[in-house]
C-alpha angles and dihedrals in degrees: 000000000000119000089208121099131187113219112189120191114204124222144115122274123245137054094270090068100036098105097035120123087240089064098060089109091061090048092053096049088047088056090049090050090051091052090050093043087235127151125218116239132181114267128195089241091077092258140103107242134195126179135200146132126263090226138342103304090001131128117305115237124206103198116198139187111186113227092212127082118284095256090059097048093116096074096058092040094052092043091053093046089052094044092053093037093239127157119224089258087070094052122097120187119199113203147154117268123197093188090067122069117255113273094027127114125202132175128221138181117204123324130109129333097235093225093306105142094198091057091044090056092047092050090050096049096041089047091229143063091218100109129105125262132200103203114204110198116233095166132234121293115263118265113334095334117146114266093217092054090046095056092044091058125088119256113272122254090258092047091049089062091059096034095094089058092050091049092048093048093049091048090049089050092052091049093048092047091054096040101042106015137249097291094057095040092045091051089058101039104030098045 
């Protein structure tokens, strides 16, 4: 069993999207890179990649931020999995989730994509849905507002105050998932 894990944060490239709810995945892998003192570099897979170990002798993390739009995240994810010779059971995708209240983190293994086009593209290019997900709750849009417009908006002023805690919790969840497995991490985050 490989001790290397690919952790892909989903988001859209460019400064105009950087603080959008849809870019929470990027924010989480940036936090993980900071914890590992790792720097993102351009990779031929159409992603920015940073590498490091959770602890001395611990699991190696390949952190990735695709440089393509969210709906095309599968290409870079599959290319990195192939490049590092990793099976889907060593892939973790960090993404926004409207079905979970803001400030909540849940874990998932396999299953549907819940209308998330980035996940749908990853499932298609990996040829399976059996990869791990760290789901960072961004909440449903108010009233009958459009979900796509909601996730492409920046976090509100109130949400921005709690955003660092959401990012930290999602990064902690990814670390726990890799270090101790889905059962232990799920017991903490899915209870």
